[in-house]
PyMOL Python script that loads the backbone (N, CA, C, O; Angstrom):
from pymol import cmd

cmd.read_pdbstr("""\
ATOM      1  N   MET A   1     -35.207  -8.079   7.593  1.00  0.00           N
ATOM      2  CA  MET A   1     -35.216  -6.754   8.217  1.00  0.00           C
ATOM      3  C   MET A   1     -34.277  -6.862   9.513  1.00  0.00           C
ATOM      4  O   MET A   1     -33.514  -5.941   9.810  1.00  0.00           O
ATOM      5  N   LYS A   2     -34.361  -7.861  10.154  1.00  0.00           N
ATOM      6  CA  LYS A   2     -33.407  -7.956  11.408  1.00  0.00           C
ATOM      7  C   LYS A   2     -31.942  -7.872  10.967  1.00  0.00           C
ATOM      8  O   LYS A   2     -31.178  -7.150  11.608  1.00  0.00           O
ATOM      9  N   ASP A   3     -31.460  -8.642   9.797  1.00  0.00           N
ATOM     10  CA  ASP A   3     -30.245  -8.258   9.402  1.00  0.00           C
ATOM     11  C   ASP A   3     -29.824  -6.809   9.068  1.00  0.00           C
ATOM     12  O   ASP A   3     -28.672  -6.417   9.254  1.00  0.00           O
ATOM     13  N   LEU A   4     -30.863  -5.985   8.538  1.00  0.00           N
ATOM     14  CA  LEU A   4     -30.669  -4.706   8.151  1.00  0.00           C
ATOM     15  C   LEU A   4     -30.460  -3.840   9.524  1.00  0.00           C
ATOM     16  O   LEU A   4     -29.590  -2.971   9.581  1.00  0.00           O
ATOM     17  N   LEU A   5     -31.285  -4.128  10.581  1.00  0.00           N
ATOM     18  CA  LEU A   5     -31.188  -3.548  11.860  1.00  0.00           C
ATOM     19  C   LEU A   5     -29.805  -3.847  12.334  1.00  0.00           C
ATOM     20  O   LEU A   5     -29.074  -2.936  12.724  1.00  0.00           O
ATOM     21  N   GLY A   6     -29.435  -5.058  12.314  1.00  0.00           N
ATOM     22  CA  GLY A   6     -28.107  -5.465  13.007  1.00  0.00           C
ATOM     23  C   GLY A   6     -26.875  -4.910  12.202  1.00  0.00           C
ATOM     24  O   GLY A   6     -25.795  -4.766  12.774  1.00  0.00           O
ATOM     25  N   LEU A   7     -27.031  -4.614  10.933  1.00  0.00           N
ATOM     26  CA  LEU A   7     -26.169  -3.901   9.951  1.00  0.00           C
ATOM     27  C   LEU A   7     -25.958  -2.548  10.324  1.00  0.00           C
ATOM     28  O   LEU A   7     -24.835  -2.054  10.418  1.00  0.00           O
ATOM     29  N   MET A   8     -27.016  -1.940  10.537  1.00  0.00           N
ATOM     30  CA  MET A   8     -27.052  -0.415  10.982  1.00  0.00           C
ATOM     31  C   MET A   8     -26.542  -0.248  12.213  1.00  0.00           C
ATOM     32  O   MET A   8     -25.811   0.725  12.403  1.00  0.00           O
ATOM     33  N   GLY A   9     -26.833  -1.173  13.298  1.00  0.00           N
ATOM     34  CA  GLY A   9     -26.175  -1.044  14.491  1.00  0.00           C
ATOM     35  C   GLY A   9     -24.783  -1.165  14.546  1.00  0.00           C
ATOM     36  O   GLY A   9     -24.170  -0.426  15.316  1.00  0.00           O
ATOM     37  N   LYS A  10     -24.043  -2.168  13.691  1.00  0.00           N
ATOM     38  CA  LYS A  10     -22.610  -2.286  13.520  1.00  0.00           C
ATOM     39  C   LYS A  10     -22.064  -1.023  12.869  1.00  0.00           C
ATOM     40  O   LYS A  10     -20.935  -0.628  13.161  1.00  0.00           O
ATOM     41  N   ALA A  11     -22.821  -0.387  12.007  1.00  0.00           N
ATOM     42  CA  ALA A  11     -22.323   0.868  11.396  1.00  0.00           C
ATOM     43  C   ALA A  11     -22.163   1.871  12.376  1.00  0.00           C
ATOM     44  O   ALA A  11     -21.095   2.477  12.456  1.00  0.00           O
ATOM     45  N   LYS A  12     -23.166   2.126  13.176  1.00  0.00           N
ATOM     46  CA  LYS A  12     -23.016   2.892  14.226  1.00  0.00           C
ATOM     47  C   LYS A  12     -21.910   2.805  15.297  1.00  0.00           C
ATOM     48  O   LYS A  12     -21.318   3.750  15.820  1.00  0.00           O
ATOM     49  N   GLU A  13     -21.753   1.531  15.513  1.00  0.00           N
ATOM     50  CA  GLU A  13     -20.625   1.153  16.401  1.00  0.00           C
ATOM     51  C   GLU A  13     -19.345   1.545  15.867  1.00  0.00           C
ATOM     52  O   GLU A  13     -18.530   2.158  16.558  1.00  0.00           O
ATOM     53  N   MET A  14     -19.115   1.194  14.572  1.00  0.00           N
ATOM     54  CA  MET A  14     -17.842   1.502  13.800  1.00  0.00           C
ATOM     55  C   MET A  14     -17.849   2.976  13.749  1.00  0.00           C
ATOM     56  O   MET A  14     -16.740   3.438  14.015  1.00  0.00           O
ATOM     57  N   GLN A  15     -18.720   3.825  13.499  1.00  0.00           N
ATOM     58  CA  GLN A  15     -18.686   5.204  13.318  1.00  0.00           C
ATOM     59  C   GLN A  15     -18.194   5.735  14.771  1.00  0.00           C
ATOM     60  O   GLN A  15     -17.349   6.630  14.785  1.00  0.00           O
ATOM     61  N   ALA A  16     -18.684   5.224  15.973  1.00  0.00           N
ATOM     62  CA  ALA A  16     -18.286   5.721  17.217  1.00  0.00           C
ATOM     63  C   ALA A  16     -16.821   5.427  17.526  1.00  0.00           C
ATOM     64  O   ALA A  16     -16.105   6.228  18.127  1.00  0.00           O
ATOM     65  N   LYS A  17     -16.385   4.159  17.056  1.00  0.00           N
ATOM     66  CA  LYS A  17     -15.038   3.800  17.284  1.00  0.00           C
ATOM     67  C   LYS A  17     -14.116   4.611  16.586  1.00  0.00           C
ATOM     68  O   LYS A  17     -13.027   4.889  17.088  1.00  0.00           O
ATOM     69  N   PHE A  18     -14.532   5.101  15.233  1.00  0.00           N
ATOM     70  CA  PHE A  18     -13.761   5.916  14.484  1.00  0.00           C
ATOM     71  C   PHE A  18     -13.570   7.272  14.957  1.00  0.00           C
ATOM     72  O   PHE A  18     -12.504   7.872  14.822  1.00  0.00           O
ATOM     73  N   GLN A  19     -14.589   7.751  15.505  1.00  0.00           N
ATOM     74  CA  GLN A  19     -14.481   9.151  16.207  1.00  0.00           C
ATOM     75  C   GLN A  19     -13.685   9.092  17.280  1.00  0.00           C
ATOM     76  O   GLN A  19     -12.906  10.037  17.403  1.00  0.00           O
ATOM     77  N   ALA A  20     -13.653   8.118  18.219  1.00  0.00           N
ATOM     78  CA  ALA A  20     -12.914   7.871  19.283  1.00  0.00           C
ATOM     79  C   ALA A  20     -11.484   7.957  18.869  1.00  0.00           C
ATOM     80  O   ALA A  20     -10.759   8.741  19.482  1.00  0.00           O
ATOM     81  N   MET A  21     -10.976   7.203  17.851  1.00  0.00           N
ATOM     82  CA  MET A  21      -9.807   7.201  17.474  1.00  0.00           C
ATOM     83  C   MET A  21      -9.286   8.574  16.889  1.00  0.00           C
ATOM     84  O   MET A  21      -8.147   9.005  17.070  1.00  0.00           O
ATOM     85  N   GLN A  22     -10.210   9.156  16.215  1.00  0.00           N
ATOM     86  CA  GLN A  22      -9.904  10.552  15.752  1.00  0.00           C
ATOM     87  C   GLN A  22      -9.463  11.527  16.844  1.00  0.00           C
ATOM     88  O   GLN A  22      -8.447  12.220  16.791  1.00  0.00           O
ATOM     89  N   ASP A  23     -10.399  11.494  17.892  1.00  0.00           N
ATOM     90  CA  ASP A  23     -10.165  12.288  18.976  1.00  0.00           C
ATOM     91  C   ASP A  23      -8.820  11.961  19.824  1.00  0.00           C
ATOM     92  O   ASP A  23      -8.180  12.831  20.414  1.00  0.00           O
ATOM     93  N   GLU A  24      -8.514  10.708  19.803  1.00  0.00           N
ATOM     94  CA  GLU A  24      -7.251  10.197  20.509  1.00  0.00           C
ATOM     95  C   GLU A  24      -6.030  10.819  19.669  1.00  0.00           C
ATOM     96  O   GLU A  24      -5.092  11.375  20.238  1.00  0.00           O
ATOM     97  N   ILE A  25      -6.117  10.672  18.147  1.00  0.00           N
ATOM     98  CA  ILE A  25      -5.068  11.097  17.350  1.00  0.00           C
ATOM     99  C   ILE A  25      -4.853  12.573  17.306  1.00  0.00           C
ATOM    100  O   ILE A  25      -3.779  13.075  16.973  1.00  0.00           O
ATOM    101  N   ALA A  26      -5.951  13.275  17.666  1.00  0.00           N
ATOM    102  CA  ALA A  26      -5.963  14.768  17.690  1.00  0.00           C
ATOM    103  C   ALA A  26      -5.166  15.210  18.813  1.00  0.00           C
ATOM    104  O   ALA A  26      -4.785  16.380  18.776  1.00  0.00           O
ATOM    105  N   THR A  27      -4.804  14.413  19.920  1.00  0.00           N
ATOM    106  CA  THR A  27      -4.065  14.609  21.102  1.00  0.00           C
ATOM    107  C   THR A  27      -2.536  14.482  20.873  1.00  0.00           C
ATOM    108  O   THR A  27      -1.713  15.010  21.621  1.00  0.00           O
ATOM    109  N   LEU A  28      -2.222  13.753  19.798  1.00  0.00           N
ATOM    110  CA  LEU A  28      -0.767  13.343  19.670  1.00  0.00           C
ATOM    111  C   LEU A  28      -0.089  14.428  19.076  1.00  0.00           C
ATOM    112  O   LEU A  28      -0.733  15.337  18.552  1.00  0.00           O
ATOM    113  N   GLU A  29       1.461  14.429  19.108  1.00  0.00           N
ATOM    114  CA  GLU A  29       2.176  15.166  18.491  1.00  0.00           C
ATOM    115  C   GLU A  29       3.231  14.403  17.928  1.00  0.00           C
ATOM    116  O   GLU A  29       3.537  13.375  18.531  1.00  0.00           O
ATOM    117  N   ALA A  30       3.960  14.751  16.707  1.00  0.00           N
ATOM    118  CA  ALA A  30       4.968  14.014  16.045  1.00  0.00           C
ATOM    119  C   ALA A  30       5.937  15.164  15.654  1.00  0.00           C
ATOM    120  O   ALA A  30       5.544  16.254  15.239  1.00  0.00           O
ATOM    121  N   SER A  31       7.268  14.815  15.826  1.00  0.00           N
ATOM    122  CA  SER A  31       8.355  15.572  15.545  1.00  0.00           C
ATOM    123  C   SER A  31       9.238  14.940  14.483  1.00  0.00           C
ATOM    124  O   SER A  31       9.384  13.721  14.396  1.00  0.00           O
ATOM    125  N   GLY A  32       9.812  15.808  13.690  1.00  0.00           N
ATOM    126  CA  GLY A  32      10.725  15.364  12.599  1.00  0.00           C
ATOM    127  C   GLY A  32      11.764  16.353  12.373  1.00  0.00           C
ATOM    128  O   GLY A  32      11.606  17.525  12.715  1.00  0.00           O
ATOM    129  N   GLN A  33      12.868  15.909  11.783  1.00  0.00           N
ATOM    130  CA  GLN A  33      13.881  16.706  11.433  1.00  0.00           C
ATOM    131  C   GLN A  33      14.449  16.510  10.153  1.00  0.00           C
ATOM    132  O   GLN A  33      14.116  15.483   9.561  1.00  0.00           O
ATOM    133  N   ALA A  34      15.289  17.335   9.575  1.00  0.00           N
ATOM    134  CA  ALA A  34      15.993  17.258   8.251  1.00  0.00           C
ATOM    135  C   ALA A  34      17.236  18.031   8.376  1.00  0.00           C
ATOM    136  O   ALA A  34      17.481  18.727   9.361  1.00  0.00           O
ATOM    137  N   GLY A  35      18.076  17.890   7.287  1.00  0.00           N
ATOM    138  CA  GLY A  35      19.246  18.345   7.077  1.00  0.00           C
ATOM    139  C   GLY A  35      20.282  18.262   8.423  1.00  0.00           C
ATOM    140  O   GLY A  35      20.995  19.179   8.830  1.00  0.00           O
ATOM    141  N   GLY A  36      20.160  16.913   8.988  1.00  0.00           N
ATOM    142  CA  GLY A  36      21.100  16.636  10.086  1.00  0.00           C
ATOM    143  C   GLY A  36      20.717  17.499  11.432  1.00  0.00           C
ATOM    144  O   GLY A  36      21.513  17.815  12.316  1.00  0.00           O
ATOM    145  N   GLY A  37      19.382  17.792  11.386  1.00  0.00           N
ATOM    146  CA  GLY A  37      18.908  18.519  12.533  1.00  0.00           C
ATOM    147  C   GLY A  37      18.937  20.029  12.498  1.00  0.00           C
ATOM    148  O   GLY A  37      18.787  20.738  13.492  1.00  0.00           O
ATOM    149  N   LEU A  38      19.144  20.460  11.260  1.00  0.00           N
ATOM    150  CA  LEU A  38      19.102  21.993  10.951  1.00  0.00           C
ATOM    151  C   LEU A  38      17.677  22.489  10.849  1.00  0.00           C
ATOM    152  O   LEU A  38      17.441  23.688  10.995  1.00  0.00           O
ATOM    153  N   VAL A  39      16.763  21.654  10.615  1.00  0.00           N
ATOM    154  CA  VAL A  39      15.235  21.886  10.504  1.00  0.00           C
ATOM    155  C   VAL A  39      14.503  20.970  11.352  1.00  0.00           C
ATOM    156  O   VAL A  39      14.654  19.753  11.248  1.00  0.00           O
ATOM    157  N   ASN A  40      13.724  21.498  12.179  1.00  0.00           N
ATOM    158  CA  ASN A  40      13.057  20.664  13.129  1.00  0.00           C
ATOM    159  C   ASN A  40      11.575  21.151  13.018  1.00  0.00           C
ATOM    160  O   ASN A  40      11.337  22.357  12.955  1.00  0.00           O
ATOM    161  N   VAL A  41      10.651  20.286  12.997  1.00  0.00           N
ATOM    162  CA  VAL A  41       9.161  20.586  12.937  1.00  0.00           C
ATOM    163  C   VAL A  41       8.252  19.662  13.851  1.00  0.00           C
ATOM    164  O   VAL A  41       8.425  18.444  13.805  1.00  0.00           O
ATOM    165  N   THR A  42       7.350  20.178  14.626  1.00  0.00           N
ATOM    166  CA  THR A  42       6.425  19.440  15.333  1.00  0.00           C
ATOM    167  C   THR A  42       4.929  19.786  14.779  1.00  0.00           C
ATOM    168  O   THR A  42       4.529  20.916  14.501  1.00  0.00           O
ATOM    169  N   LEU A  43       4.284  18.729  14.692  1.00  0.00           N
ATOM    170  CA  LEU A  43       2.924  18.626  14.042  1.00  0.00           C
ATOM    171  C   LEU A  43       1.965  18.004  15.132  1.00  0.00           C
ATOM    172  O   LEU A  43       2.389  17.123  15.880  1.00  0.00           O
ATOM    173  N   THR A  44       0.822  18.414  15.206  1.00  0.00           N
ATOM    174  CA  THR A  44      -0.331  17.817  15.968  1.00  0.00           C
ATOM    175  C   THR A  44      -0.821  16.729  15.071  1.00  0.00           C
ATOM    176  O   THR A  44      -0.473  16.520  13.909  1.00  0.00           O
ATOM    177  N   GLY A  45      -1.742  16.026  15.842  1.00  0.00           N
ATOM    178  CA  GLY A  45      -2.541  14.883  15.025  1.00  0.00           C
ATOM    179  C   GLY A  45      -3.560  15.546  14.164  1.00  0.00           C
ATOM    180  O   GLY A  45      -4.210  14.833  13.400  1.00  0.00           O
ATOM    181  N   LYS A  46      -3.759  16.729  14.197  1.00  0.00           N
ATOM    182  CA  LYS A  46      -4.571  17.302  13.263  1.00  0.00           C
ATOM    183  C   LYS A  46      -3.690  17.964  11.886  1.00  0.00           C
ATOM    184  O   LYS A  46      -4.212  18.619  10.983  1.00  0.00           O
ATOM    185  N   PHE A  47      -2.511  17.674  11.973  1.00  0.00           N
ATOM    186  CA  PHE A  47      -1.622  18.286  11.002  1.00  0.00           C
ATOM    187  C   PHE A  47      -1.398  19.640  10.925  1.00  0.00           C
ATOM    188  O   PHE A  47      -1.044  20.231   9.905  1.00  0.00           O
ATOM    189  N   GLU A  48      -1.631  20.202  12.148  1.00  0.00           N
ATOM    190  CA  GLU A  48      -1.209  21.594  12.393  1.00  0.00           C
ATOM    191  C   GLU A  48       0.076  21.802  12.842  1.00  0.00           C
ATOM    192  O   GLU A  48       0.495  21.030  13.704  1.00  0.00           O
ATOM    193  N   MET A  49       0.870  22.783  12.394  1.00  0.00           N
ATOM    194  CA  MET A  49       2.189  22.902  12.777  1.00  0.00           C
ATOM    195  C   MET A  49       2.263  23.559  14.122  1.00  0.00           C
ATOM    196  O   MET A  49       1.789  24.685  14.272  1.00  0.00           O
ATOM    197  N   LYS A  50       2.862  22.880  15.155  1.00  0.00           N
ATOM    198  CA  LYS A  50       2.976  23.462  16.415  1.00  0.00           C
ATOM    199  C   LYS A  50       4.345  24.277  16.573  1.00  0.00           C
ATOM    200  O   LYS A  50       4.376  25.291  17.270  1.00  0.00           O
ATOM    201  N   SER A  51       5.400  23.830  15.946  1.00  0.00           N
ATOM    202  CA  SER A  51       6.600  24.406  16.066  1.00  0.00           C
ATOM    203  C   SER A  51       7.595  24.267  14.725  1.00  0.00           C
ATOM    204  O   SER A  51       7.542  23.250  14.033  1.00  0.00           O
ATOM    205  N   LEU A  52       8.320  25.145  14.477  1.00  0.00           N
ATOM    206  CA  LEU A  52       9.185  24.968  13.241  1.00  0.00           C
ATOM    207  C   LEU A  52      10.508  25.782  13.689  1.00  0.00           C
ATOM    208  O   LEU A  52      10.447  26.969  14.010  1.00  0.00           O
ATOM    209  N   LYS A  53      11.618  25.096  13.683  1.00  0.00           N
ATOM    210  CA  LYS A  53      12.833  25.702  13.980  1.00  0.00           C
ATOM    211  C   LYS A  53      13.818  25.496  12.884  1.00  0.00           C
ATOM    212  O   LYS A  53      14.148  24.356  12.558  1.00  0.00           O
ATOM    213  N   ILE A  54      14.320  26.596  12.281  1.00  0.00           N
ATOM    214  CA  ILE A  54      15.261  26.374  11.309  1.00  0.00           C
ATOM    215  C   ILE A  54      16.616  27.151  11.815  1.00  0.00           C
ATOM    216  O   ILE A  54      16.632  28.273  12.322  1.00  0.00           O
ATOM    217  N   ASP A  55      17.686  26.353  11.579  1.00  0.00           N
ATOM    218  CA  ASP A  55      19.110  26.914  12.046  1.00  0.00           C
ATOM    219  C   ASP A  55      19.409  28.207  11.225  1.00  0.00           C
ATOM    220  O   ASP A  55      19.248  28.232  10.005  1.00  0.00           O
ATOM    221  N   PRO A  56      19.839  29.252  11.924  1.00  0.00           N
ATOM    222  CA  PRO A  56      20.123  30.410  11.342  1.00  0.00           C
ATOM    223  C   PRO A  56      21.247  30.289  10.244  1.00  0.00           C
ATOM    224  O   PRO A  56      21.288  31.143   9.359  1.00  0.00           O
ATOM    225  N   SER A  57      22.057  29.376  10.267  1.00  0.00           N
ATOM    226  CA  SER A  57      23.210  29.185   9.314  1.00  0.00           C
ATOM    227  C   SER A  57      22.584  28.956   7.933  1.00  0.00           C
ATOM    228  O   SER A  57      23.220  29.277   6.929  1.00  0.00           O
ATOM    229  N   LEU A  58      21.315  28.392   7.842  1.00  0.00           N
ATOM    230  CA  LEU A  58      20.707  28.200   6.467  1.00  0.00           C
ATOM    231  C   LEU A  58      20.239  29.471   5.810  1.00  0.00           C
ATOM    232  O   LEU A  58      19.818  29.405   4.655  1.00  0.00           O
ATOM    233  N   PHE A  59      20.274  30.578   6.422  1.00  0.00           N
ATOM    234  CA  PHE A  59      19.757  31.840   5.890  1.00  0.00           C
ATOM    235  C   PHE A  59      21.009  32.618   5.298  1.00  0.00           C
ATOM    236  O   PHE A  59      20.843  33.658   4.661  1.00  0.00           O
ATOM    237  N   LYS A  60      22.126  32.140   5.505  1.00  0.00           N
ATOM    238  CA  LYS A  60      23.190  32.943   4.956  1.00  0.00           C
ATOM    239  C   LYS A  60      23.598  32.566   3.538  1.00  0.00           C
ATOM    240  O   LYS A  60      24.498  33.186   2.970  1.00  0.00           O
TER     241      LYS A  60
END
""", "prot")
cmd.dss("prot")
cmd.show_as("cartoon", "prot")
cmd.util.cbc("prot")
cmd.orient("prot")
């Protein structure tokens, strides 16, 4: 029984650490580019698009 309680405690601890990491990742931003810089995108840690810039020359 003691081992089960210890295991449950470890699981809760890991869950809290995982949530803390998710919260930290949510504050990050990542940028990337393609086509020699003609297309630029910035995403948040939640994979939400923050900005997208497409060079007008690509629309011709």
